[in-house]
N, C-alpha and C positions, 0 to 999 in steps of 0.2 A: 137348133143346134141341140147337141147332145149334151146333157151335165157334164160329164167328163171334160170334153171340150170346153165347155165354158169354164170350168173349174181353173184348167190349164191356163185356159187366156188370162184370166183374172190374176192368177198369181205371176204370170210373166209380164203382165202390166205393172203389178206392184213393185217388182224387181227392178224394171225397167224404171219405173217411178223414183224407187232408191237411188238407183245410180246417177240420174239427171240431177236429183237435189245436191247428191254428194259433189259432182261435177260443178254445179251452180255454186256450193260453198268453196270450191278450190280455186276457181275463178275469182270469186269475190274477193277472198284472202290473198290470194296472190297478185290480184291489182293494186291492193293497198298495203301489201307485207311489210314494205319499208316503213311507212306511217306508223303501222300497228306495233312491229315487232322490233323496230331497230333499236340496239342499244340495249335491249332487255335480255337478261338471263333466260337459258332454256327453260327453266322452271317456269319464270313468269310467263314465257311466251306458251308454254302448256295450260296454264291456268286460263290464259286471256282467252285462248282457242277455245278451251273446253268451256269456259262461260259463254260463248257464241255458240254452243250447241254442237261444235264440231265433233263427229266420232273420234274415238281413241286412234284407230287407224287413220283417218286422216291428218289427226294432230301429229301423230307420228312422222306421216310422211313429209308434212310441212315444217317440223323442226329437225330432222334428220334423227330420228330415234325409232325405237320398235313400239307396236301397240302395247307389249306387255311393260317396257320401262315407262311408258306414259301412264299406263294405270297403276302402276307400283309409286309412281311419284304422286300421283293424285290423291292415292290412299294415303301415303306418309303426309301429306300435307293436312288432308281430315282428320287423321288421327293426331296431329300436332296441334290443329284448332280446337279439336274437342278436348284435349288436354290442358291448353291455355282458358278454355272455359271454366272447366271444372276446378282448375287451382283460381281461378278469379270468383266462381262461387263460394269456394272456402273460404278465401280471403275475407269476402263480404259477410259470410256467416261468424267468421271471427271477430269482426270490425262490430257487428251487432250484438253479438257477446259480452265484448270489451264494455260496450256503451252501456248495457243493461246492468252491467256489474257496477259500473260508476254510480249508479243511480242510488 
């Protein structure tokens, strides 16, 4: 085989593999969608599906949104979590300082 042909063949197989993986994820989630996502908010659904390793594009398809909206929501949640962690650190440092001042 020629090197160019082999390169294209490998690339095509990798693309096909990615599509098959995506299809497997969709089928797996679809079959258990009611159990996993029932009664959850769209945000909770996005988090659950994202935590399962599903791409933003597929998450959007499953929850009825766009990949951009899914990405934005995940970014907002990450920033909110980071802010809460920073606030907790500040509070802990403040408590340590107060404790040291009482001694």
